[in-house]
N, C-alpha and C positions, 0 to 999 in steps of 0.2 A: 671800339674793339671789344668783343665779348670775353668773358672770363675763361672760356675753353680754348681760345686761340693759343697755338703753340709757337708760332713764329710769324713774323710779319714786318713790314716796313711801316714805321709810325712817323707821323708828322708832329709839329710843335704841340707840346702838351706835357702832362704829368702822368706817370705810370708806376704801378706796382708790378714788379717782375719776380715771379716765384721760380726759384731754381729747382733743378739744375738748368742752366741756360747761359745766355750772354747778352750783352748790350754792345753794339758796335756803331760808332758815329759814321754818317755818310756825308751830310752837309750841315754846316752851321756848328752849333756847340751842343754838347751833351754833358749833363752834370748828374752824378750819382752820390747821394748822401753828402751833398755840399761840395764835392770835389769834381774838377774838370776831368772828363774821360777823353783821352787822346786816341787810344787804340781799343781793340776788342777787350771787354771787361767780363770776366767769368762771374756768374752768379752761382755760388755753391748750392748743392742740394739741401733742401729744407730751409733755405734763407729767402727772404723777400727784400729785393733792392728797390729803393724809391728813387725814381729817375725823373729829371727835367730835360726835355728835348726842345731846343730852339733851332729848328731846322728839320733834319730827317735822320732817322737811325733805323738799324735793323735790330729787332728784339726777338729773342728766343727764350722760352721758358715753359714750365708746366702750366702757368697761368699768367696772363698779361691783362691787368685791369687798369682802367683810367682812374685817376684820383683827383680830388679837388685841389686846385692851386693853393688855397688857403691852408690846407692840411700840410702840404709840403713846406710852405713858407713859415708856418708856425714852428715846425720842427727845426728848420734852418735857423730861425731866430733864437730858439732855445739853445741850440748848439753854439751859435756865435757868442751868446751871453756867457755861457759856461766856459768857453775856450779861453776867454781873457782872464779867467781866475787862476790859471796856471796848474793847479792840482785839484782834481775833481774826483770824488768817490761816488759811485752809482750804487744805490741801495734799493731793493724792491724784490717782490716775488719772482719766481722763475717765469720765463716766457712773457715778460711785460714790455720788452723792447730795450733792455739795458745794453745789450751788445751792439745793437744798431745805433743807439745814441752814443755809445763809446766811440765807435768808428766815425760818426758824424762830427763829434767834438774834435777828434784828432785831425780830421780833414780840415776843419775850420781853424785849427792851430797851425795848419800847413805842415803837419808832421809832428810827431811827439812820441811819448812812451806809453805803452799799454801794459798795465799790471793786471793780470788775470788771476784772481784768487778763487774762481769757481772750480773747486777741485773735482767736482763730479762730472763736469762737462768742458774741461779745458781744451779748447780747439787750437790753441797756439802751440802748446807742447804735447801734453798728454794728461788724461785724468789721473788724479792722485798727486799731481804736482801743481804748484803755483808757478807762474812764469812772467818774466818781464821781457818785452820785445820793443824794438823800435818800429813804429808804424809809419808808412809813407802814403800820401794820397795817390790814387784814391783807395783809402783803406776800406775793406769789405769784411764783415764778420765771417769767420770760418774759412777765409781764403789765405792759404799759405804764402801767396805772392805778396800779401800786404805786410808781412813781418820779416824782420832781419835782426841780427844780433840778439838772438833768443837766449835768455838766461833762466834755466829752470831751478826750482827749489823743491825738494821732496817733502811732501806732507804725509804721504803714506795712507791716506784715507779718502773716501769719496764724499765725505761730509765733514765739515769743520767740527761738528759736535763730538766726533770720535777722537780727534787729535787737535784740540784747540790750541795747545801751546805751540805745536809745530806750525799750525796755520798762521798764527800771529807772528811767530819768528820769521817765517818766510816772507810775509807781507812787509815787515819792517826792514829786513836785510835787503830785499830786492828794491824797495822804494828808494833806498839810499844810493843805489847805483844809477838812478835815473837823473839825467840832466835836462833841464828845460821842462816843457809841458808834460804832465802825467795824468792819465785817466785810470782809475782803479775800478775794474769791473768785478763786482762781488757775486757770490752765490745767492740763491733764493731762500736761504734759511732765515726767515723773519717772522715765522708764525709764533714762536715761543719767546718769552723774555730773554732766554739765553741767546737766541738767534739775534735779536736786536742788540743785545749787549756786545755780541761778537762784532757787529757792524760798527758800533761806537768805537770799539778797540781797534779795528782795522783802520778806520778813518783817522784816529789819533796816531796810530803807528806809522801811517804813510804821510803824515803832515798835510792832510787835505785842507784846502782853503774853503771848500764848499762841498756840501753833500746834496746830490740830486736824488730825492726820494721819488721813485717812479712807481706809480700805482699803489702807494701806501695809504692807509687811512690816516686822517689828520692827527689822531692821537699818537700814532706811531712816529710820524714825522716830528711832532713836538717832543717826543721822548728822545729821539736822536739828537735834536738841537739842545735840549736841556742837559743831557748827560755828556755830550761831547764838547759843548761850548763852541761848536762850529755852525756857521749859518747853513740852514737847510732850505732848499728850494723844492717845493712840492710840485710834482708833475703828474698829469693823468697817465693812465696806462697808454703806452705808445704802440703796442702791438694789438692785433685783433684778439678777441676772446678765444679761449680754447688752449692750444699749446700741446706739448708732447705728453703722452701718458707715461706712467712709470715704466712700462715695458719698452716704449719707444726710447726713453732716456737710457735705459739699460743697454739696449741694442746699439744706440749711438755711442755710448761709452766704450763698448766692446770694439766697435769699428775704429774708433780713435786709437785705442791701444794696439789693435792689430796693425794699423799703419806704422806704428813705432816699433813693431816687432818683425816687420818684413825682413827676411834674411837672417833672423835670429838663429843662433846655434847654442847648444847646451854646453856649459863650461863648468868645471869643478872649481870650487873656492875653498881654500883651507884657512880656517880662522887663525891658525898660528902664523900665517904669512901674509894675510890680508886683513885689513881693518873691517870688522863686521859690526854694524850698529843695528840694534832693534830686535835681534833674535834672542828669545828667552832662554837659550841653552848655550853650551860651550863657553861659559863664563867662569866656571869653577873647576874643582878637581874631580875628575871622573871617579865614580864608585863602582866596584865590580857589580855588574847587573844581576849576577846570581844571588847576591845577598839581599836583593829586594823583590825578587820574583815571587817569593812566597807571600809577600805582603801586597804586591801589586801584580796580579795576573796579567800576562802580556807585556811586562816591562821590557823595553828595548834598550834603555840607556838611563843612567843615573849620575848625578854629580852633586857635590857639596860646595856651596858658595856662601858668601856673607849673608845672603837672604835665606839660607837654609837648604834643605834637601830638595832637589828637583828631579822628577822622574818622568820619562817619556814612555807612554804605553801604546800598544797597537790597537787598543780599544778604550772606550770611555769607561773608566772604573774609578772607584774611590779607594784610597789606601786603607788597609786594615791594620790598626795598631801602630801606625807610624805617622808622625807629623811631617808632611811633605806636600809640595805642590806637584800635582800630577797633570801632565800635558798629553793631549791626544795627538799622536803623530800625524794623523790626517789633517789637523788644523794648521800644521806647519808647512804644508805643501800648497802651492797655488797662491802664496803671499806675493803681493806686489812689492817690487823693490826698485832701487835706483843703483845702477852700476856706474862707478867712476874710474876713469883712467887718465891721469895727467891733465886734469881740468875738463875733460870731456864727460858728459853725463848722458846715459841712455836708460830707457825703461828695461826692467828685468823682471822675471817671474821665477820664484823658487819652484823647481820642478821635482826635486827629490833630495832627501837628506840621508846620508849614510852614517849611522851612529857607530859603526865599527871603525871606519877609517876617519871619522870626524871630518866629513866633507859635505859642503852644501853645493848642490848642482843648480845652476840658474840658466835660464834662456835669455840671451841678450844679443844685441848686434855688436857690442864691443869685443874686440879680440883679446884684450887683457883687462884685468880688474885689480885696482889697488885699494878700493874701498867699496863696501857694499852696505847700503842702507835698506833695511827691511821694514815694511810698514805693517799696518793692521788689516788693510783691505785684502780680500781674497777673491780670486777669479777662477773660472774653469780653465785651467792651464791647457789641457789637451784640446779643448774646443777652440780656445783663442789662438793657440799656436797652429792649429790646423788651418784656421782662417788666414793666419799670417803667411802661410805658404802658398796661398792661392795667387 
């Protein structure tokens, strides 16, 4: 069957199915990523599902390519070997096949926990978060049907380099909630020493028994093993060369956030009645703004705290003759946030701050908010919320 086929009836063999599409058994048995397929199985957009057909199946996708049996068997053997280790951390550059391998390992565990710390492209909950979820066979990367009991943890950034302490805190706390087999799917920040060190820290924080280094040079794999004291299994790149461009990754991240904001409404939050974490204002005693306007043109708000004087201005300016931290009001809007209500967590975006009434307006699907965590990542709120209404 040629690469341009979109749908068809396939006989016994091995296939790569590029989504969006589906695989549906007709006769005999069908296996996807090491798991038996009983009913129609959806292949998410942008994902490639590796399938073994012993009999007949109906296959639909953007591309349907035959693959060598030994290629499928090799990946299946790797997944089986890693599955028996109990706790596995996957480390490697972006778009090397880590997420596919994570699902394959879980399938060979006959179900387990997936801890996603790829805060830039988290498909289980949302970008800006780490998340723990129970995954059931047939687990498929990017498919919401594969996951249940999702537990999110807010990092507040799209790269661990921006919020490393929150990144490691979330990895550690979530991993302790997992009972049984656990696979840790990490982000692709491995180019710099700091990136590799973060993967050592994640592996230790999650009590990994083995690290699968996917598509990493030998010296980086040795570094992981030397500094973590955990056995490292080096694997070749499992996905084809190429991968998403920076723009494609940004658009994918926006789509994932928009899905979590469908039906969102703007709600006011008062810091005096709701716990607010992460916002650099509303923590001290307000100062009459007229007393600082001559020093900071465009000043909208000022307060005095233990850290000194904080001034919010309508434009980017430097204070004249006063020691103060000056914040640009525009940088406080569009910040990614996590809204909490009685144990529930949803994505939120800071849409507006009223410095006269001391109110933070956020868009979220939660009807009530008892805690608001505000991160460092910023998004185009108007564009994103516009898409969320589609």
